VOBA-1610 file (N, C-alpha, C; in pm, whole numbers, padded with zeros to 5 digits, always signed):
BEGIN
Met+00704+01339+00347Met+00597+01243+00372Met+00610+01181+00511Thr+00733+01153+00553Thr+00755+01095+00686Thr+00701+01187+00795Leu+00736+01315+00787Leu+00689+01412+00886Leu+00538+01427+00881Phe+00482+01426+00762Phe+00337+01441+00745Phe+00263+01326+00813Leu+00304+01203+00788Leu+00237+01087+00847Leu+00255+01083+00998Phe+00372+01126+01044Phe+00396+01130+01189Phe+00306+01234+01256Ala+00294+01349+01191Ala+00221+01460+01252Ala+00071+01439+01253Lys+00018+01366+01154Lys-00127+01355+01139Lys-00195+01307+01267Gln-00144+01201+01329Gln-00208+01146+01448Gln-00204+01245+01565Phe-00100+01326+01571Phe-00090+01424+01680Phe-00179+01546+01655Val-00197+01582+01529Val-00288+01692+01496Val-00430+01658+01541Asp-00471+01533+01521Asp-00603+01490+01567Asp-00614+01500+01719Met-00505+01472+01788Met-00507+01474+01934Met-00513+01618+01986Phe-00442+01708+01921Phe-00442+01849+01963Phe-00553+01925+01890Tyr-00677+01875+01908Tyr-00791+01931+01836Tyr-00819+02076+01874His-00769+02121+01991His-00793+02259+02034His-00737+02359+01933Tyr-00627+02320+01869Tyr-00558+02412+01778Tyr-00604+02384+01635Arg-00714+02446+01597Arg-00774+02419+01466Arg-00682+02459+01352Ile-00593+02554+01378Ile-00500+02598+01274Ile-00416+02481+01223Leu-00392+02381+01309Leu-00313+02265+01268Leu-00382+02187+01156Asp-00516+02179+01162Asp-00590+02111+01056Asp-00568+02179+00922Tyr-00571+02311+00922Tyr-00554+02385+00797Tyr-00410+02376+00747Ile-00315+02370+00839Ile-00176+02350+00800Ile-00159+02215+00731Met-00227+02113+00784Met-00220+01980+00723Met-00283+01980+00583Val-00391+02054+00566Val-00454+02064+00434Val-00359+02129+00334Val-00292+02235+00376Val-00193+02301+00291Val-00081+02204+00256Cys-00039+02124+00353Cys+00066+02024+00329Cys+00022+01923+00224Val-00105+01883+00230Val-00158+01789+00130Val-00148+01849-00009Leu-00188+01974-00023Leu-00181+02042-00153Leu-00037+02050-00202Leu+00054+02086-00112Leu+00195+02097-00150Leu+00253+01962-00190Leu+00215+01857-00118Leu+00262+01723-00152Leu+00216+01682-00291Leu+00090+01710-00322Leu+00037+01674-00454Leu+00107+01751-00565Val+00122+01882-00546Val+00186+01965-00648Val+00331+01924-00667Tyr+00402+01903-00557Tyr+00544+01867-00564Tyr+00566+01734-00637Gln+00492+01631-00595Gln+00513+01498-00654Gln+00468+01494-00799Thr+00360+01566-00831Thr+00314+01570-00970Thr+00417+01638-01059Ala+00475+01747-01011Ala+00577+01817-01089Ala+00704+01735-01100Leu+00735+01658-00995Leu+00859+01580-00994Leu+00849+01456-01082Val+00740+01382-01068Val+00725+01254-01137Val+00663+01270-01275Arg+00579+01371-01291Arg+00503+01393-01415Arg+00432+01265-01459Pro+00338+01217-01378Pro+00270+01090-01410Pro+00184+01102-01535Asp+00171+00991-01606Asp+00084+00985-01724Asp-00060+00972-01674Ile-00129+01085-01665Ile-00263+01086-01605Ile-00360+00999-01683Arg-00351+01002-01816Arg-00442+00919-01896Arg-00422+00770-01867Lys-00297+00732-01848Lys-00267+00591-01822Lys-00306+00552-01680Met-00289+00643-01586Met-00317+00613-01445Met-00466+00623-01410Phe-00540+00703-01485Phe-00678+00735-01448Phe-00764+00610-01441Arg-00841+00600-01333Arg-00932+00488-01311Arg-01071+00541-01274Pro-01176+00458-01290Pro-01313+00504-01257Pro-01325+00563-01117Ala-01254+00503-01020Ala-01261+00554-00882Ala-01213+00699-00875Asp-01112+00734-00955Asp-01062+00872-00957Asp-01172+00967-01005Gly-01241+00925-01110Gly-01349+01007-01164Gly-01462+01025-01064Ile-01493+00919-00989Ile-01600+00927-00890Ile-01564+01026-00779Val-01438+01020-00734Val-01393+01114-00631Val-01403+01258-00682Ile-01364+01280-00807Ile-01373+01414-00865Ile-01518+01461-00873Leu-01609+01371-00914Leu-01751+01406-00921Leu-01808+01439-00783Leu-01768+01362-00682Leu-01813+01392-00546Leu-01763+01530-00501Gly-01639+01561-00539Gly-01584+01693-00507Gly-01660+01805-00576Leu-01698+01783-00702Leu-01775+01884-00776Leu-01914+01903-00715Leu-01979+01791-00680Leu-02111+01800-00616Leu-02103+01877-00485Leu-02000+01847-00407Leu-01983+01916-00278Leu-01957+02064-00299Thr-01879+02097-00401Thr-01849+02238-00430Thr-01976+02314-00468Ile-02060+02250-00549Ile-02187+02313-00589Ile-02275+02336-00466Thr-02283+02236-00378Thr-02362+02251-00256Thr-02308+02363-00169Phe-02176+02370-00158Phe-02112+02474-00077Phe-02143+02613-00132Ile-02136+02628-00263Ile-02165+02758-00325Ile-02312+02795-00306Arg-02401+02696-00320Arg-02544+02721-00303Arg-02579+02760-00160Ser-02517+02692-00064Ser-02552+02716+00076Ser-02486+02842+00131Gly-02366+02873+00082Gly-02295+02992+00128Gly-02246+02985+00271Ser-02239+02865+00327Ser-02190+02848+00464Ser-02124+02711+00476Gly-02064+02687+00592Gly-02002+02557+00616Gly-01866+02541+00551Tyr-01788+02650+00548Tyr-01657+02643+00481Tyr-01563+02545+00550Gln-01573+02533+00684Gln-01487+02438+00755Gln-01518+02295+00712Ile-01646+02263+00702Ile-01687+02130+00657Ile-01638+02106+00516Tyr-01656+02206+00430Tyr-01616+02192+00290Tyr-01467+02162+00276Phe-01384+02239+00343Phe-01240+02221+00328Phe-01193+02089+00391Lys-01258+02046+00498Lys-01218+01920+00560Lys-01254+01801+00471Val-01372+01805+00411Val-01413+01696+00322Val-01328+01695+00195Met-01304+01813+00139Met-01221+01820+00019Met-01079+01774+00048Ser-01030+01800+00169Ser-00896+01753+00205Ser-00891+01600+00209Ala-01003+01538+00249Ala-01009+01392+00249Ala-01004+01338+00107Phe-01072+01407+00014Phe-01064+01367-00127Phe-00922+01384-00181Leu-00856+01493-00141Leu-00719+01516-00187Leu-00624+01410-00133Ile-00647+01366-00009Ile-00558+01266+00049Ile-00569+01133-00025Tyr-00684+01109-00087Tyr-00699+00991-00173Tyr-00598+00997-00288Phe-00585+01115-00349Phe-00492+01130-00461Phe-00346+01129-00412Val-00323+01170-00288Val-00188+01153-00231Val-00153+01005-00226Gly-00249+00923-00186Gly-00227+00779-00186Gly-00201+00724-00324Arg-00269+00780-00424Arg-00249+00734-00563Arg-00107+00765-00611Ile-00057+00882-00576Ile+00073+00925-00628Ile+00189+00882-00539Tyr+00168+00880-00407Tyr+00276+00854-00312Tyr+00273+00710-00257Tyr+00202+00619-00323Tyr+00181+00486-00264Tyr+00311+00416-00227Asp+00413+00426-00312Asp+00539+00358-00282Asp+00616+00429-00170Arg+00603+00561-00163Arg+00672+00637-00059Arg+00608+00612+00077Val+00475+00600+00081Val+00406+00575+00208Val+00449+00440+00264Arg+00470+00342+00178Arg+00515+00210+00223Arg+00647+00218+00299Glu+00731+00310+00258Glu+00861+00325+00323Glu+00849+00393+00460Cys+00732+00447+00489Cys+00713+00524+00614Cys+00629+00450+00718Tyr+00610+00320+00699Tyr+00528+00245+00794Tyr+00587+00251+00935Gly+00721+00254+00944Gly+00785+00263+01075Gly+00749+00392+01147Thr+00732+00499+01070Thr+00691+00628+01128Thr+00551+00618+01189Leu+00461+00549+01118Leu+00326+00530+01170Leu+00327+00453+01301Val+00417+00354+01310Val+00427+00273+01432Val+00474+00358+01550Val+00580+00437+01529Val+00633+00522+01636Val+00526+00620+01685Ala+00459+00686+01590Ala+00354+00781+01627Ala+00241+00711+01702Ser+00209+00589+01661Ser+00100+00514+01724Ser+00133+00481+01869Tyr+00254+00434+01893Tyr+00295+00405+02031Tyr+00286+00531+02118Leu+00335+00641+02065Leu+00334+00766+02142Leu+00191+00811+02174Val+00103+00805+02075Val-00036+00848+02095Val-00103+00762+02202Ile-00084+00632+02195Ile-00148+00541+02291Ile-00100+00568+02433Tyr+00031+00575+02451Tyr+00083+00586+02587Tyr+00072+00727+02644Ile+00069+00828+02560Ile+00042+00964+02609Ile-00100+00970+02667Asn-00195+00909+02597Asn-00333+00908+02646Asn-00349+00819+02769Leu-00273+00711+02775Leu-00278+00626+02895Leu-00224+00701+03016Ile-00114+00772+02997Ile-00056+00851+03107Ile-00154+00960+03151Glu-00220+01023+03055Glu-00321+01125+03087Glu-00434+01065+03171Arg-00476+00944+03136Arg-00584+00881+03212Arg-00538+00844+03353Ile-00418+00791+03365Ile-00365+00758+03497Ile-00354+00884+03583Tyr-00310+00993+03521Tyr-00297+01120+03593Tyr-00433+01168+03645Arg-00537+01150+03565Arg-00670+01200+03603Arg-00744+01107+03698Phe-00730+00976+03677Phe-00811+00881+03755Phe-00731+00804+03859Gly-00600+00819+03859Gly-00519+00750+03958Gly-00528+00599+03943Phe-00547+00530+04055Phe-00552+00383+04052Phe-00695+00330+04036Ser-00788+00418+04003Ser-00928+00376+03982Ser-00954+00352+03833Leu-00856+00300+03764Leu-00865+00286+03619Leu-00977+00193+03575Thr-01002+00088+03652Thr-01105-00008+03612Thr-01246+00043+03640Lys-01257+00156+03707Lys-01389+00214+03737Lys-01429+00320+03636Val-01341+00345+03540Val-01369+00449+03441Val-01481+00403+03347Arg-01582+00486+03329Arg-01690+00459+03235Arg-01701+00569+03130Asn-01651+00685+03163Asn-01646+00796+03069Asn-01514+00868+03092Ala-01421+00853+02998Ala-01287+00908+03015Ala-01277+01054+02975Gly-01386+01110+02925Gly-01382+01250+02884Gly-01295+01275+02764Gly-01265+01168+02689Gly-01185+01182+02569Gly-01035+01177+02592Asp-00992+01172+02719Asp-00848+01180+02750Asp-00790+01304+02682Met-00700+01287+02587Met-00641+01402+02518Met-00725+01446+02397Tyr-00834+01375+02369Tyr-00917+01404+02252Tyr-01045+01478+02293Tyr-01124+01514+02193Tyr-01246+01591+02218Tyr-01348+01510+02297Asn-01366+01383+02262Asn-01457+01297+02336Asn-01408+01153+02328Asp-01479+01063+02396Asp-01437+00923+02400Asp-01441+00857+02264Thr-01535+00898+02180Thr-01545+00839+02046Thr-01420+00868+01964Asp-01375+00994+01965Asp-01253+01030+01893Asp-01132+00958+01950Met-01125+00951+02082Met-01012+00883+02148Met-01010+00736+02110Ala-01125+00670+02116Ala-01131+00528+02086Ala-01095+00500+01941Phe-01140+00586+01849Phe-01104+00568+01709Phe-00953+00579+01691Ala-00892+00676+01758Ala-00746+00693+01750Ala-00673+00571+01806Met-00723+00515+01916Met-00661+00397+01975Met-00670+00277+01880Ile-00785+00260+01817Ile-00803+00148+01723Ile-00710+00165+01604Leu-00705+00286+01549Leu-00619+00312+01434Leu-00473+00287+01469Ala-00430+00335+01584Ala-00292+00314+01628Ala-00265+00166+01650Met-00361+00096+01708Met-00346-00048+01731Met-00329-00123+01599Val-00402-00081+01497Val-00392-00146+01365Val-00253-00127+01307Phe-00200-00005+01312Phe-00067+00020+01258Phe+00039-00062+01333Ile+00026-00072+01463Ile+00122-00150+01542Ile+00109-00298+01510Ala-00014-00348+01502Ala-00036-00490+01473Ala+00017-00529+01336Met+00003-00441+01238Met+00040-00475+01100Met+00186-00447+01069Phe+00247-00345+01132Phe+00378-00301+01088Phe+00489-00308+01194Ala+00454-00316+01321Ala+00557-00316+01426Ala+00625-00452+01435Arg+00750-00451+01480Arg+00821-00577+01503Arg+00759-00652+01619Asn+00761-00784+01609Asn+00705-00866+01717Asn+00787-00848+01844Ser+00718-00817+01952Ser+00784-00796+02081Ser+00680-00804+02191Val+00729-00811+02315Val+00638-00812+02429Val+00560-00681+02435Lys+00628-00570+02405Lys+00562-00439+02406Lys+00447-00436+02306Lys+00469-00493+02189Lys+00364-00496+02087Lys+00244-00575+02135Leu+00267-00693+02192Leu+00157-00776+02240Leu+00080-00708+02353Leu+00153-00649+02447Leu+00087-00580+02558Leu+00002-00462+02508Thr+00054-00394+02408Thr-00016-00276+02356Thr-00145-00314+02286Ile-00139-00413+02196Ile-00258-00445+02116Ile-00356-00537+02188Leu-00309-00610+02290Leu-00397-00704+02360Leu-00442-00656+02497Leu-00374-00556+02552Leu-00409-00510+02687Leu-00438-00360+02692Val-00340-00279+02651Val-00354-00134+02666Val-00466-00077+02577Cys-00462-00110+02448Cys-00563-00055+02356Cys-00705-00100+02392Pro-00727-00230+02418Pro-00863-00270+02460Pro-00908-00199+02586Tyr-00815-00181+02681Tyr-00853-00109+02804Tyr-00899+00032+02771Met-00821+00104+02689Met-00854+00243+02658Met-00991+00255+02592Val-01027+00158+02509Val-01154+00165+02436Val-01271+00116+02521Phe-01256+00000+02584Phe-01369-00060+02655Phe-01399+00007+02788Phe-01302+00075+02845Phe-01328+00154+02966Phe-01345+00300+02925Ser-01447+00322+02844Ser-01482+00456+02796Ser-01630+00456+02761Asp-01673+00567+02704Asp-01814+00581+02667Asp-01835+00566+02517Ala-01740+00501+02450Ala-01744+00490+02303Ala-01803+00356+02261Gly-01935+00343+02270Gly-02001+00216+02243Gly-01977+00162+02103Ile-01999+00245+02000Ile-01984+00198+01862Ile-01841+00158+01833Gln-01744+00228+01896Gln-01604+00195+01873Gln-01566+00062+01938Met-01635+00024+02045Met-01612-00108+02104Met-01648-00217+02004Ala-01763-00200+01938Ala-01805-00297+01837Ala-01706-00301+01721Leu-01658-00183+01679Leu-01561-00177+01569Leu-01429-00243+01607Met-01388-00225+01732Met-01263-00286+01776Met-01273-00439+01770Leu-01385-00493+01811Leu-01405-00637+01802Leu-01401-00683+01656Ala-01461-00604+01567Ala-01458-00637+01425Ala-01316-00635+01370Val-01238-00535+01411Val-01099-00524+01367Val-01017-00642+01418Tyr-01036-00679+01544Tyr-00966-00796+01598Tyr-01001-00921+01519Ala-01127-00932+01478Ala-01170-01048+01400Ala-01098-01053+01265Val-01085-00937+01199Val-01014-00931+01071Val-00867-00968+01089Ile-00804-00916+01193Ile-00664-00949+01221Ile-00649-01098+01249Ala-00745-01156+01320Ala-00741-01300+01349Ala-00749-01382+01221Val-00832-01339+01126Val-00840-01408+00996Val-00708-01397+00922Tyr-00644-01280+00930Tyr-00513-01260+00865Tyr-00408-01354+00924Ile-00406-01365+01056Ile-00311-01455+01123Ile-00339-01599+01084Met-00467-01636+01078Met-00504-01771+01039Met-00459-01802+00896Glu-00471-01704+00808Glu-00427-01724+00670Glu-00276-01744+00663Leu-00201-01669+00744Leu-00056-01686+00747Leu-00017-01825+00798Leu-00091-01874+00897Leu-00059-02003+00958Leu-00095-02120+00867Phe-00214-02113+00806Phe-00265-02228+00729Phe-00252-02210+00579Glu-00212-02089+00535Glu-00193-02060+00393Glu-00316-02100+00312Asn-00432-02057+00360Asn-00559-02092+00295Asn-00636-01963+00265Lys-00614-01908+00146Lys-00680-01783+00108Lys-00831-01802+00089Lys-00870-01920+00042Lys-01011-01945+00015Lys-01093-01938+00143Leu-01044-02005+00248Leu-01116-02006+00376Leu-01122-01866+00437Ser-01009-01795+00432Ser-01007-01660+00488Ser-01099-01567+00409Gly-01106-01589+00277Gly-01196-01509+00195Gly-01342-01531+00231Ile-01378-01656+00258Ile-01515-01689+00299Ile-01548-01624+00433Leu-01454-01634+00528Leu-01476-01576+00660Leu-01491-01425+00654Leu-01406-01360+00573Leu-01416-01215+00559Leu-01547-01174+00494Thr-01589-01250+00393Thr-01716-01220+00326Thr-01832-01229+00423Leu-01836-01336+00502Leu-01943-01353+00601Leu-01940-01240+00704Met-01819-01202+00744Met-01803-01096+00844Met-01854-00962+00790Ile-01816-00929+00667Ile-01857-00803+00607Ile-02008-00800+00584Leu-02064-00913+00538Leu-02208-00920+00519Leu-02281-00902+00652Gly-02224-00959+00759Gly-02284-00942+00891Gly-02283-00797+00936Leu-02170-00729+00912Leu-02160-00587+00949Leu-02257-00502+00869Ile-02269-00532+00739Ile-02365-00459+00655Ile-02507-00481+00706Gly-02535-00606+00746Gly-02667-00637+00801Gly-02698-00557+00926Ile-02599-00541+01013Ile-02618-00463+01136Ile-02646-00316+01102Val-02572-00263+01004Val-02593-00124+00963Val-02735-00105+00909Val-02779-00200+00827Val-02914-00192+00771Val-03019-00194+00882Ile-02999-00282+00981Ile-03094-00292+01093Ile-03101-00159+01169Ile-02984-00097+01192Ile-02981+00030+01265Ile-03061+00138+01194Tyr-03058+00136+01059Tyr-03126+00241+00984Tyr-03270+00205+00944Leu-03319+00089+00984Leu-03457+00052+00952Leu-03560+00153+01004Pro-03547+00202+01128Pro-03644+00303+01175Pro-03643+00431+01092Val-03525+00467+01039Val-03516+00588+00957Val-03597+00571+00829Met-03600+00447+00777Met-03675+00418+00655Met-03822+00387+00684Gly-03859+00391+00812Gly-03998+00369+00850Gly-04041+00224+00850Leu-03945+00131+00853Leu-03979-00011+00846Leu-04000-00074+00983Tyr-03929-00025+01083Tyr-03945-00075+01220Tyr-03939+00043+01316Ser-03988+00022+01436Ser-03984+00129+01537Ser-03845+00140+01595Ser-03812+00258+01644Ser-03681+00279+01707Ser-03669+00197+01835Glu-03782+00172+01903Glu-03779+00091+02025Glu-03734-00051+01995Phe-03780-00104+01882Phe-03742-00241+01843Phe-03592-00253+01820Val-03536-00158+01745Val-03393-00166+01711Val-03305-00139+01832Thr-03337-00036+01908Thr-03255-00007+02027Thr-03263-00120+02128Gly-03375-00190+02130Gly-03389-00304+02221Gly-03295-00418+02185Leu-03264-00432+02055Leu-03173-00538+02012Leu-03032-00518+02067Phe-02991-00392+02082Phe-02855-00361+02124Phe-02848-00308+02266Gln-02958-00318+02338Gln-02965-00260+02472Gln-02858-00317+02564Gly-02786-00227+02631Gly-02686-00269+02728Gly-02556-00317+02667His-02540-00301+02535His-02418-00351+02471His-02335-00236+02415Phe-02369-00190+02296Phe-02283-00093+02230Phe-02348+00043+02208Phe-02476+00056+02237Phe-02543+00183+02213Phe-02611+00233+02339Asn-02605+00364+02357Asn-02680+00428+02463Asn-02821+00454+02409Asn-02920+00388+02469Asn-03057+00397+02416Asn-03108+00541+02409His-03079+00619+02513His-03125+00758+02515His-03067+00835+02397Asn-02937+00817+02373Asn-02873+00886+02260Asn-02929+00840+02126Met-02959+00709+02116Met-03013+00657+01991Met-03151+00714+01962Tyr-03235+00727+02065Tyr-03368+00787+02044Tyr-03354+00930+01994Ile-03258+01004+02051Ile-03235+01142+02007Ile-03191+01143+01861Arg-03099+01051+01825Arg-03051+01046+01687Arg-03164+01012+01590Tyr-03245+00913+01624Tyr-03355+00876+01536Tyr-03450+00994+01514Asp-03476+01068+01620Asp-03563+01186+01609Asp-03500+01291+01517Glu-03370+01316+01534Glu-03300+01415+01452Glu-03292+01370+01307Trp-03261+01241+01286Trp-03251+01190+01149Trp-03385+01202+01077Gly-03495+01172+01149Gly-03627+01183+01089Gly-03659+01326+01048Lys-03623+01422+01133Lys-03647+01563+01103Lys-03566+01607+00981Ile-03442+01559+00972Ile-03356+01596+00858Ile-03413+01543+00728Leu-03459+01419+00729Leu-03518+01361+00608Leu-03647+01433+00570Asp-03724+01475+00670Asp-03847+01551+00642Asp-03814+01684+00576Ile-03708+01750+00624Ile-03665+01877+00564Ile-03632+01858+00416Cys-03556+01754+00386Cys-03517+01728+00247Cys-03639+01696+00161Glu-03730+01616+00215Glu-03849+01577+00139Glu-03937+01697+00107Lys-03952+01788+00203Lys-04038+01904+00183Lys-03980+02002+00081Lys-03849+02000+00061Lys-03786+02095-00031Lys-03792+02051-00176Gly-03844+01930-00201Gly-03868+01890-00339Gly-03767+01790-00394Met-03795+01748-00518Met-03718+01642-00582Met-03574+01682-00608Leu-03550+01808-00643Leu-03414+01853-00673Leu-03323+01837-00551Val-03375+01873-00434Val-03299+01857-00310Val-03278+01710-00279Met-03380+01627-00302Met-03367+01484-00279Met-03257+01424-00367Leu-03242+01478-00487Leu-03142+01425-00580Leu-03002+01478-00552Phe-02989+01608-00518Phe-02856+01669-00510Phe-02823+01734-00375Gly-02911+01720-00276Gly-02880+01773-00145Gly-02924+01917-00126Thr-02912+01965-00003Thr-02965+02098+00028Thr-02866+02191+00096Gly-02762+02140+00163Gly-02668+02230+00231Gly-02556+02155+00299Met-02465+02230+00360Met-02349+02170+00425Met-02380+02119+00566Gly-02493+02164+00621Gly-02531+02118+00755Gly-02445+02175+00865Ala-02397+02297+00846Ala-02308+02357+00946Ala-02380+02392+01075Asp-02511+02415+01065Asp-02587+02461+01182Asp-02666+02350+01250Ile-02646+02225+01207Ile-02717+02113+01269Ile-02620+02000+01300Ser-02656+01917+01396Ser-02574+01801+01432Ser-02640+01676+01376Ile-02577+01614+01277Ile-02640+01501+01209Ile-02593+01367+01265Gln-02467+01355+01302Gln-02412+01234+01365Gln-02434+01108+01282Ser-02415+01119+01154Ser-02422+01002+01067Ser-02358+01036+00934Leu-02264+00956+00892Leu-02198+00977+00763Leu-02300+00967+00650Tyr-02388+00869+00657Tyr-02480+00840+00547Tyr-02591+00944+00538Ile-02648+00983+00652Ile-02751+01087+00651Ile-02690+01220+00607Lys-02565+01246+00649Lys-02498+01371+00611Lys-02473+01375+00460Ile-02433+01263+00402Ile-02412+01258+00257Ile-02543+01288+00185Phe-02651+01227+00233Phe-02782+01251+00171Phe-02823+01397+00186Tyr-02804+01453+00304Tyr-02843+01592+00328Tyr-02764+01688+00238Ser-02636+01661+00219Ser-02551+01753+00143Ser-02548+01723-00006Leu-02555+01593-00043Leu-02536+01555-00183Leu-02653+01477-00242Gly-02753+01446-00161Gly-02872+01378-00210Gly-02848+01235-00254Phe-02946+01183-00329Phe-02934+01046-00379Phe-02816+01033-00475Ala-02785+01140-00546Ala-02669+01138-00637Ala-02541+01112-00559Gly-02525+01180-00446Gly-02407+01160-00363Gly-02401+01020-00304Leu-02516+00970-00257Leu-02519+00834-00203Leu-02485+00732-00310Gly-02538+00753-00432Gly-02509+00660-00541Gly-02362+00661-00579Leu-02303+00781-00588Leu-02160+00791-00620Leu-02074+00730-00509Thr-02115+00750-00384Thr-02041+00691-00272Thr-02043+00539-00279Leu-02160+00483-00312Leu-02171+00338-00327Leu-02083+00288-00441Leu-02084+00360-00553Leu-01998+00322-00667Leu-01850+00330-00629Leu-01813+00431-00551Leu-01674+00445-00507Leu-01633+00327-00420Ile-01720+00289-00327Ile-01691+00175-00240Ile-01673+00048-00322Ile-01764+00024-00417Ile-01756-00095-00502Ile-01627-00093-00584Ser-01594+00023-00640Ser-01474+00036-00722Ser-01348+00008-00641Ile-01341+00065-00521Ile-01223+00044-00436Ile-01213-00101-00392Met-01325-00161-00353Met-01323-00300-00308Met-01285-00395-00422Tyr-01316-00356-00546Tyr-01272-00436-00661Tyr-01120-00444-00665Tyr-01055-00330-00644Tyr-00908-00328-00644Tyr-00851-00394-00519Val-00921-00381-00408Val-00876-00449-00286Val-00871-00600-00309Ala-00973-00652-00378Ala-00978-00796-00405Ala-00868-00840-00502Lys-00817-00747-00584Lys-00716-00781-00684Lys-00573-00766-00635Val-00551-00695-00525Val-00414-00669-00480Val-00348-00798-00432Asn-00223-00819-00469Asn-00152-00943-00435Asn-00094-00941-00294Asp-00049-00825-00250Asp+00011-00814-00117Asp-00097-00828-00011Arg-00091-00936+00067Arg-00198-00967+00161Arg-00205-00867+00277Lys-00091-00814+00317Lys-00093-00716+00425Lys-00168-00590+00380Thr-00142-00547+00257Thr-00213-00432+00202Thr-00362-00463+00191Phe-00394-00585+00150Phe-00533-00627+00137Phe-00607-00616+00271Tyr-00549-00675+00375Tyr-00615-00674+00506Tyr-00620-00534+00566Leu-00517-00456+00541Leu-00517-00319+00592Leu-00630-00239+00528Ala-00650-00259+00397Ala-00758-00189+00327Ala-00895-00232+00380Val-00911-00361+00408Val-01038-00411+00463Val-01065-00348+00599Ile-00962-00343+00684Ile-00978-00283+00817Ile-01015-00136+00807Met-00948-00064+00716Met-00977+00079+00700Met-01121+00100+00653Ala-01169+00012+00566Ala-01307+00022+00520Ala-01404-00001+00635Val-01374-00099+00719Val-01458-00127+00836Val-01463-00006+00929Leu-01348+00055+00952Leu-01341+00171+01042Leu-01417+00291+00985Leu-01395+00319+00857Leu-01460+00436+00796Leu-01611+00419+00791Leu-01657+00307+00737Leu-01801+00286+00719Leu-01871+00258+00851Gly-01800+00192+00944Gly-01860+00163+01074Gly-01871+00285+01161Ser-01767+00368+01161Ser-01769+00489+01244Ser-01874+00588+01197Gly-01910+00579+01070Gly-02009+00672+01016Gly-02152+00636+01047Val-02175+00524+01116Val-02311+00476+01139Val-02387+00568+01234Thr-02328+00600+01349Thr-02404+00674+01450Thr-02335+00798+01505Ile-02210+00821+01474Ile-02139+00933+01536Ile-02078+01026+01432Asn-01977+00976+01364Asn-01894+01063+01280Asn-01963+01097+01149Ser-01925+01213+01096Ser-01985+01261+00973Ser-01876+01283+00869Met-01912+01344+00757Met-01818+01356+00645Met-01692+01432+00681Glu-01706+01533+00768Glu-01593+01624+00793Glu-01497+01575+00899Thr-01514+01454+00950Thr-01425+01401+01053Thr-01298+01348+00986Thr-01196+01431+00977Thr-01076+01392+00902Thr-01001+01278+00968Gln-01011+01267+01101Gln-00946+01156+01169Gln-01000+01024+01116Met-01131+01022+01087Met-01195+00902+01039Met-01165+00877+00891Ser-01155+00983+00812Ser-01152+00968+00666Ser-01013+00969+00603Trp-00916+01039+00662Trp-00789+01058+00594Trp-00714+00928+00569Phe-00687+00850+00673Phe-00609+00728+00653Phe-00682+00625+00567Pro-00813+00601+00586Pro-00882+00509+00496Pro-00875+00550+00350Leu-00894+00679+00321Leu-00888+00723+00182Leu-00745+00723+00129Leu-00648+00749+00215Leu-00507+00740+00175Leu-00475+00598+00129Phe-00514+00500+00209Phe-00484+00361+00175Phe-00571+00311+00059Ala-00689+00369+00041Ala-00772+00334-00075Ala-00700+00373-00204Gly-00645+00494-00207Gly-00568+00537-00323Gly-00445+00451-00344Met-00379+00413-00235Met-00259+00328-00244Met-00291+00192-00304Val-00405+00134-00265Val-00442+00002-00315Val-00458+00004-00467Ile-00526+00106-00518Ile-00547+00115-00663Ile-00415+00127-00736Ser-00325+00211-00687Ser-00194+00227-00751Ser-00110+00101-00739Ser-00123+00030-00627Ser-00049-00095-00608Ser-00092-00199-00711Val-00222-00210-00735Val-00272-00305-00835Val-00223-00267-00973Gln-00224-00137-01005Gln-00172-00091-01133Gln-00025-00130-01150Glu+00053-00110-01045Glu+00195-00143-01050Glu+00216-00294-01067Glu+00139-00374-00994Glu+00151-00520-01004Glu+00116-00568-01144Arg+00012-00510-01203Arg-00026-00549-01339Arg+00080-00507-01439Gly+00141-00390-01417Gly+00248-00346-01505Gly+00368-00438-01500Gln+00404-00483-01379Gln+00515-00576-01363Gln+00485-00711-01427Glu+00361-00756-01414Glu+00322-00883-01476Glu+00330-00873-01628Gly+00292-00756-01682Gly+00300-00736-01826Gly+00444-00738-01875Val+00535-00676-01799Val+00678-00675-01835Val+00734-00816-01832Gln+00698-00894-01731Gln+00746-01031-01718Gln+00699-01117-01835Lys+00574-01098-01879Lys+00523-01174-01992Lys+00598-01140-02119Glu+00629-01010-02137Glu+00705-00968-02255Glu+00845-01028-02254Asn+00908-01034-02136Asn+01042-01091-02125Asn+01041-01240-02157Val+00935-01310-02113Val+00923-01453-02141Val+00909-01478-02290Gln+00826-01393-02355Gln+00806-01408-02499Gln+00934-01375-02576
//
């Protein structure tokens, strides 16, 4: 598990070598088989509604894949994300022991990309507007990796000058001096969540932090809804892009996305009610650039409904977990996954989906363990 968690961030960086992605998928399968055979978990006792929803999503995706007869890369990448959820369910205690590995890998990823940028741009670092992805495919992928690495360092690294410089100077520089508009907004949201966590530690006031997080999440959901209003035909694309002009979105790119999203929805509508309910294909031959539109295209309203139920189910357990660091980490991962899916990333982006789903599975198992310990304590008292 230590090697797996260390390697994951580097596999995303070396995107040229696609074979590495498939090796990681094989590793996920081996990890699941090995731990299941070793521990022999009581599946009936462990099973939760979220597990069933993930299985149903996997079945729906499999049916779509068989019907379409194409998009095997997308299929295996999405299924690997579902499998990593179950790795989190089974390996939750082992992953906790490997947080130091995540920190080391995060430092290396950040500074390797910083060195690459210095090598390419020299001393004109503040003039960079498009970094070309540094070691990644594009700036969006690079910025997501920087944010993820920053989160691991902020939550798990020992307090030091290096830690402060990395999360307050280096990571913001890498993201804000790039072409990754949506990731800039997400980074600000992540900083806000971390600030609430620090405030809770200082003032020991869970109620206030809970209110702040609720308002923050509602605000983010509101922004997502506003972005998709033109897709639903409620407002013009000019109105929405005008709201964010010059901030986090490239207007030209947004107009292109709105046009593509409209065409995709028209395709689904013309194919009839069955397609609207269960999707039409894997979308291997089109660029959708939206997690939510891609889910609808591939899995229909059924997939969107199951995804919503999965989010609600996971957030229920997030609210119940006693360990506050795990709680805040799960909230941040949810923000990254759902936020990154708004305008760029799609279902098959494993960099976006693997760690959030890993920690989602861990949260559910952590709550189960905490409840089991509470039950044992009550029996001992009696």
